[in-house]
C-alpha positions in Angstrom: -61.8 -76.5 -59.4 -60.2 -75.6 -63.1 -60.8 -72.1 -64.4 -60.3 -71.1 -68.0 -60.5 -67.5 -68.5 -60.7 -66.6 -72.4 -58.0 -69.1 -73.4 -56.9 -68.8 -77.0 -54.5 -71.1 -78.4 -53.1 -71.0 -82.1 -50.5 -73.1 -84.3 -49.8 -70.9 -87.2 -52.7 -69.5 -89.0 -55.0 -72.2 -87.0 -56.7 -71.2 -84.1 -57.0 -74.8 -82.0 -58.5 -73.0 -78.8 -60.8 -69.9 -79.2 -61.6 -67.9 -76.0 -62.3 -71.0 -74.0 -64.2 -69.4 -70.5 -65.7 -71.9 -68.6 -65.2 -73.3 -64.9 -65.0 -77.1 -64.0 -66.7 -77.4 -60.5 -65.5 -79.9 -57.7 -67.9 -82.7 -56.6 -68.8 -83.5 -60.0 -67.8 -85.5 -63.2 -67.3 -83.0 -66.0 -67.2 -84.8 -69.4 -65.1 -82.7 -71.9 -66.3 -84.1 -75.3 -65.5 -82.7 -79.0 -64.9 -83.8 -82.5 -61.1 -85.0 -83.4 -59.4 -82.1 -83.7 -61.5 -79.6 -81.3 -59.0 -78.8 -79.3 -59.4 -81.2 -76.2 -56.0 -82.4 -75.8 -54.6 -79.1 -76.2 -56.8 -77.7 -73.7 -55.4 -80.5 -71.0 -51.9 -79.8 -72.3 -52.3 -76.0 -71.3 -54.0 -76.6 -68.1 -50.8 -78.8 -66.7 -48.5 -76.6 -68.4 -47.4 -78.8 -71.4 -48.6 -75.9 -73.5 -49.2 -72.4 -72.8 -52.0 -70.1 -74.4 -51.4 -67.4 -76.7 -54.0 -65.4 -74.6 -56.1 -65.9 -71.5 -55.3 -68.3 -68.8 -56.2 -71.7 -66.9 -55.8 -71.5 -62.9 -56.1 -74.8 -61.1 -58.1 -73.4 -57.6 -57.0 -70.1 -58.3 -53.2 -70.3 -59.5 -51.6 -71.3 -62.7 -49.9 -74.7 -62.9 -46.6 -73.2 -62.9 -47.2 -71.4 -59.5 -47.9 -74.7 -57.6 -45.3 -75.6 -55.3 -46.0 -79.4 -55.5 -48.1 -79.9 -58.7 -48.8 -83.6 -57.9 -50.4 -82.7 -54.8 -52.9 -80.4 -56.5 -53.6 -81.8 -59.8 -53.3 -85.4 -61.5 -53.7 -85.8 -64.7 -53.5 -88.8 -67.2 -52.8 -87.5 -70.6 -50.8 -90.4 -72.3 -50.9 -93.7 -71.2 -47.4 -94.6 -72.9 -45.4 -91.8 -71.8 -43.2 -93.3 -69.4 -39.7 -94.8 -69.4 -40.0 -98.2 -71.0 -37.0 -99.7 -68.8 -38.4 -98.6 -65.3 -40.6 -100.7 -63.4 -44.2 -99.6 -62.5 -43.3 -99.2 -59.0 -39.8 -97.2 -59.5 -41.6 -94.9 -62.0 -44.5 -94.1 -59.2 -41.4 -93.8 -56.7 -39.5 -91.3 -58.9 -43.0 -89.3 -59.2 -43.5 -89.3 -55.7 -39.9 -88.0 -54.6 -40.1 -85.4 -57.1 -43.2 -83.9 -54.9 -42.3 -84.7 -52.1 -45.0 -88.0 -51.4 -44.3 -90.6 -49.1 -43.0 -93.6 -50.9 -45.6 -95.7 -48.8 -48.5 -93.8 -51.3 -46.9 -95.9 -54.1 -47.9 -99.3 -52.8 -51.2 -97.5 -52.1 -52.2 -96.6 -55.6 -51.0 -99.5 -57.2 -53.2 -101.6 -55.1 -56.0 -99.2 -55.9 -55.4 -99.6 -59.9 -54.9 -103.4 -59.3 -51.3 -103.7 -60.0 -49.5 -104.5 -57.1 -48.6 -107.7 -58.2 -46.5 -106.5 -61.5 -45.2 -103.4 -59.6 -41.8 -104.8 -60.5 -42.4 -105.5 -64.1 -40.9 -102.8 -66.7 -43.6 -100.4 -67.7 -42.5 -100.8 -71.5 -44.1 -104.7 -71.5 -47.4 -103.4 -70.0 -50.4 -103.5 -72.4 -52.4 -100.7 -73.0 -54.8 -101.3 -70.6 -52.2 -101.7 -68.1 -50.8 -98.7 -69.2 -53.8 -96.7 -68.4 -54.3 -98.4 -64.9 -50.3 -96.9 -64.2 -51.2 -93.8 -65.4 -54.3 -93.4 -63.1 -52.0 -94.6 -60.2 -49.8 -91.8 -61.2 -52.9 -89.4 -61.4 -53.7 -90.5 -57.8 -50.5 -90.6 -56.2 -50.3 -86.8 -54.6 -53.7 -87.3 -53.6 -54.9 -84.3 -55.6 -58.7 -82.2 -55.2 -58.0 -81.6 -59.3 -58.1 -84.8 -61.6 -57.8 -85.1 -65.3 -58.1 -87.8 -67.6 -57.7 -88.1 -71.4 -59.4 -91.3 -72.8 -59.1 -93.0 -69.7 -60.6 -96.4 -70.5 -58.4 -97.2 -74.0 -57.4 -100.5 -73.7 -59.6 -101.9 -71.0 -61.8 -105.0 -70.7 -65.4 -104.2 -69.5 -64.5 -104.8 -66.1 -61.9 -101.9 -66.1 -64.3 -100.0 -67.8 -67.0 -99.8 -65.3 -63.8 -100.2 -62.6 -62.9 -96.5 -63.8 -66.9 -95.4 -63.8 -66.9 -96.1 -60.4 -63.4 -94.5 -59.7 -64.4 -91.1 -61.1 -67.8 -91.0 -59.6 -66.6 -91.8 -56.3 -63.6 -89.6 -56.7 -66.6 -86.7 -57.5 -68.3 -87.7 -54.1 -65.3 -86.7 -52.3 -65.9 -83.3 -53.3 -62.5 -83.5 -56.1 -62.8 -82.2 -59.3 -63.0 -84.8 -62.3 -62.4 -83.6 -65.9 -62.5 -86.4 -68.2 -62.2 -86.5 -72.1 -63.6 -89.3 -73.8 -65.2 -90.5 -77.5 -67.4 -93.2 -75.7 -70.5 -91.6 -75.3 -72.3 -94.6 -73.7 -70.0 -94.5 -71.1 -69.7 -90.8 -70.6 -73.9 -91.1 -70.3 -73.2 -93.3 -67.4 -70.5 -91.4 -65.6 -70.9 -87.8 -66.2 -72.8 -85.1 -64.1 -71.8 -82.2 -66.6 -70.6 -81.4 -70.3 -68.4 -79.2 -71.5 -68.5 -79.6 -75.5 -66.0 -77.9 -77.8 -65.7 -77.8 -81.6 -63.3 -76.4 -83.8 -61.9 -74.8 -80.3 -64.9 -72.7 -79.3 -67.6 -74.0 -76.8 -70.8 -75.5 -78.2 -72.3 -76.5 -74.7 -71.7 -76.1 -71.0 -74.5 -77.7 -69.1 -75.7 -80.7 -66.9 -75.9 -83.9 -69.0 -79.5 -84.1 -68.8 -80.3 -80.6 -69.9 -77.8 -81.1 -72.8 -79.7 -84.0 -73.9 -83.0 -82.6 -73.6 -82.0 -79.5 -75.2 -80.0 -81.2 -78.3 -82.4 -84.4 -79.4 -85.8 -85.3 -79.8 -88.2 -87.8 -77.7 -90.2 -90.2 -79.6 -92.3 -92.9 -79.6 -92.0 -95.9 -81.4 -94.7 -97.7 -82.9 -94.6 -101.2 -84.4 -97.7 -101.8 -87.4 -97.3 -105.5 -88.8 -99.9 -104.4 -91.6 -98.2 -102.0 -94.5 -101.7 -100.7 -95.0 -102.9 -99.8 -91.4 -99.4 -97.9 -91.3 -99.7 -96.0 -93.9 -103.2 -94.9 -92.5 -101.7 -94.3 -89.0 -99.1 -92.1 -90.4 -101.5 -90.5 -92.7 -103.6 -89.6 -89.3 -100.6 -88.6 -87.5 -99.3 -85.9 -90.0 -103.0 -84.7 -90.3 -102.9 -83.7 -86.4 -99.6 -82.0 -86.9 -97.3 -84.7 -85.8 -93.7 -85.2 -87.1 -93.7 -89.2 -88.3 -90.4 -91.3 -89.3 -89.8 -94.4 -90.6 -87.1 -96.2 -88.3 -85.3 -99.3 -88.1 -87.4 -102.7 -88.9 -90.2 -100.3 -90.4 -91.2 -99.0 -87.3 -92.7 -95.7 -87.0 -91.4 -92.8 -85.0 -93.6 -90.3 -83.9 -91.5 -86.9 -82.6 -92.4 -85.2 -79.2 -95.5 -87.3 -78.4 -96.5 -89.7 -75.6 -97.4 -93.5 -76.1 -101.1 -93.1 -74.6 -101.5 -90.7 -77.4 -100.5 -92.7 -80.1 -102.1 -96.1 -78.6 -105.7 -94.3 -78.1 -105.1 -93.4 -81.8 -104.8 -96.5 -83.0 -107.2 -97.8 -81.5 -109.8 -95.3 -82.3 -108.7 -96.1 -85.9 -109.1 -100.1 -85.2 -105.4 -100.8 -86.0 -103.6 -103.7 -84.9 -100.2 -102.8 -82.9 -97.4 -105.1 -82.0 -95.3 -102.8 -80.3 -95.9 -99.3 -78.7 -93.1 -97.6 -76.4 -91.1 -94.1 -75.9 -87.7 -93.6 -77.1 -85.6 -91.5 -75.1 -82.6 -89.7 -76.6 -79.0 -91.0 -76.1 -76.3 -88.6 -75.1 -74.9 -89.9 -78.5 -77.9 -88.6 -80.4 -77.4 -85.5 -79.2 -73.9 -85.2 -79.5 -74.1 -86.0 -83.3 -76.7 -83.1 -83.7 -74.9 -80.4 -81.8 -71.3 -81.2 -83.4 -72.8 -82.1 -87.0 -71.3 -78.9 -88.4 -67.9 -78.9 -86.6 -66.9 -82.0 -87.7 -63.1 -81.3 -88.9 -61.7 -84.9 -90.3 -64.9 -86.4 -91.2 -65.5 -89.0 -93.8 -68.1 -89.6 -96.7 -70.9 -92.3 -96.4 
């Protein structure tokens, strides 16, 4: 469990994290989302003692990171995949970590096998691709068999098979009762991986909810209707709006009817004698819900 209690962090006059209060529970994958500059990396750094809050505190299973006698046995973290000595081999890098926390040397071989790097254990880490570095970083996080795991953008540089492997790994770790806290900008992957979401914008919490509740509360469901004849499309649109329905024009000229069900729209089209080439319900994605929620919190946006 990770507990944030009123955590605030400032750099000069800028508040990077603003009174963050939340609990990251065990037994679930918690996705940590937010625009660039929202304070995600700073929050993770404060969790493992690489930075310190100006007020409030962060607890790992009830204790600050600095008070953990063998921290790698309590919390494993991948924050920067390239933060390794480039001249040290993958195996020696992990062995040095193991010795610093009283972890058996045999554990090095186990985690290298888990992440698929056994064949390159003797290769210098500085020659690794980004994807291989990510795997090595994950191995380091798993080394102490900790109950709390944190990953910052763990799928960067991985191929599709590697991305799927990370997804399955995160879910299996959570299923074992561990706390899994994952930051990512890949909304489609987070939707497949996370059980719960913590979303921040400009340092403040925007949402702390189960992923299904988050999507339902921050987006609209709709019915997509494809009408081949422009005149009939206008006729159907007029009738729907007269009935109080919100109708938008989607891609390729299809109509999107918000907060409706397909049976209602289909029956109405039949009543009006309108021929349809497509009718189906569209559920919102995590990306759509996220964009709706964070629209006013983007600090480094660009103009279209």
